[in-house]
N, C-alpha and C positions, 0 to 999 in steps of 0.2 A: 797212605801216602797223601795227606792233604797238606802235610808241612812244606812238602818240594811246590818248588817252582813252576815243577811243571803242569802241577794242579792247580797250584796258588799261584799266576804270575805275580800278585802283588810283591811276594812275598822273595824275587829274584832281585839280587844286589845288582844289577845294571839294566834297565830300561831301553838303553839308546838304539839304534837299528831295528828295534822293532818298528814291522809294516803297521803304515795310518789302521785305527783303531775306530770302532763305535763303541760307546759305553752306556749300556741304558737302564736304567733303574727304576725301582717302583717307587713314589712315594711313602709308600707302608711296605716296604721291602725289607725283608727281616735281614738283609746285610746292604743297605745301602753306603756305609762308613766305608767297607771295601771297595764298594763300587766308586765311590766317588774320588777315595785316593790314591785308588787305580790308574784314575783319570788326571790323577792332579800330578801323578807320578810320570805316566807318562809324555801329559806337555812339559814337565820341567826337564825330561830328555830328550827333549825336542823333534818327538814326535809326533804326529798329526794326529789330535782325536777331536770325537765329538763325543757331547756328555750330553746325555741328557736324562732327566728326572721326571717320570710319569705321573701326572695328578695325578692325583686316586687309584692307583694299581699297587697292586703287589707286585711279589718277585714275579707274578705269569704277569705282563708287562700288556700282553695283548690281550688278554680278557677283559671283557668290560665295555666299556666304551667305544662305539664301532667308528667314532670320527676323532677318536684320539688313537688306533689302534691304527687307523689310517696314514695318520699323521706320523706313527713313530717306525710304520714300514715304507713310507715315502722318504724321512732322515735317513733312512737305512740304502734305502734304495740309490739316492744322490751320493751317499758316501762312495759305497760301491763305483756308482759311475764313474766318479771322479777320479779314483784310484785306477780303475782298469780302462777309461777313454782317456786317461789324462787330461 
């Protein structure tokens, strides 16, 4: 069912009203275009979105450079804190 919006939210006809999102892809990810397009569509729909392309990473962007991993996790934690702490 990869063609349904529940499995592939990029395919949804309307993204307005979704909660804030963090979209992280790797520079060498096999799906970077989908991640970029989803972040772009979220922003166009008025959804707060943080989008990061992790340099030198593949789909598993938390593997490899520990410094980059910490930066990515910090980015995610800050976004969550803004959302849940106001």
